N, C-alpha and C positions, 0 to 999 in steps of 0.2 A: 216269495221272490222282498213282500217289501223287506228283511231281513238285507237278501244282498243290492238290494240299490240304499236299504242304510250302510253296509258294511263300504258298497262303491266311493261313496259320499263320504263318508266319516275315513276311509283310504285317500281318495284324494281332497279333500280337510289340511287334511296332518301332510302329505305330500307336497303342495301348496304353501301353507304354513315353513315347509324346509327350504324351501328353496326362497320364499321371501325371509327370514330368519338370514342364514346364510347372504344377499343381496346386500340386508341392512350393516352386517357383523364384518365389508371388510375396512381397513384402512385408506383415511384419505390424508393423506402427506402434502402439505403446503408448504416451499420453498422460500424463502424471504429475499433476494433477492438485496442488494447492497449495489448505488451509487456510488461508484470509480468515476477516479478520474485518473485521466497517464498525461502525468506533465515531468520534459524534458526539459533538464540546460545544463551549463558553463559548470563545470569541477575542476579542478583543474590538481593533475598529479604527474604522476612518468612511469609501471611499473607494476609486476601483478602481484610484489606487494603495497602497493594507494588502493587497487581493485579492491582485496580483502579487505582493506578497514574503512575501508566507501563505503562501502557497498550491506559492511559488517556492520557501521553506525546505525545499519536503519534495520537489521536483522531484529525482529522476536517486536519491531518498535510497536502496540496497538495504532488498525488503518494502518497499515503500510501491505500492500496485498505485496507487493512484486515491487524488486528495485535490482536495481545494473547499471553497473558504467563501462562505458570503450574506452581503450584504455586508447586508442587509434587518435579520435571524436575530440575522448573530453568530453564526449558526452555521458550526460546519468540519463534517465527514462524512471521514474518512478510511479506504481500503478496504486490510491489511497482515496484513504475516505479523509472527502475536507471533512465529514461534521465530528470522525474525530481527532483528527489533527491539517494542521496544515499548512502549505505551503513554507514560509515564512518558516516553519519549524524543526522544515524535513533539514533544511538549507544553514539555518542555526547545530541543528542534529553534525551535521558534516562537516562543515569549519569547525568542533567542539571537536571532533580529532585530530583536525588538522592541513586542513585542504581545505582553499579557499574557491571560491561559488561565485556564479557570476553578481548573488548584490552581497552574502557575506564573507565577511574575511575570518583567516586564522587569526586567535594571538598572532604576535612573533615567539614568544615563549613555546605556544602548545605547536605550528610551525617547527624553531629549533629544534625538536627536540627528536623531532621522524629523521629515521634513518637515511648513508645517505645520499641514498639511490630515490628516494625518497619526496628531494627534494626538491621539485619543482622551481622553472622561471617563475614568481609570483608575479603578477599583472599588475603596475600602477597601481597608487588607488587616485579613486574619479575626487577630485578637489569639486564642493559644491561652488557653484558657478557665484553666491551672496555669502565666501568666504571674506571675501576683502571691504564688505558693506562696513560702511561708519572707520574704514580700515585710513586713515591716513600717509601718505610717502611724506 
């Protein structure tokens, strides 16, 4: 009888240890969520080629999760990580391929190199209020 109790105890202990080790061996996955920002701003352009070029200027750029330009409204929506890229840097990249944004202008040379269908009506340059400061007529 002592041997049977010993066997039952031993089998129970082995079963308990295997259940515990199974529980310990489960993998715990951690998900790191980056805090992204979504901004919407004006980008001038005309057609589907413009859309491809504007959005393409941000493809593969570190920190940019999503970028979409609406041809009808001329509005760009970008989701990005502010720790990796700033809104100003995003707008500069767009201007560098020939498209004016609400804050940054493409160079004349870059704008003039766009295909004819992509040469949108450019907004007038904003004059600074103090442009004539210290200037006498």
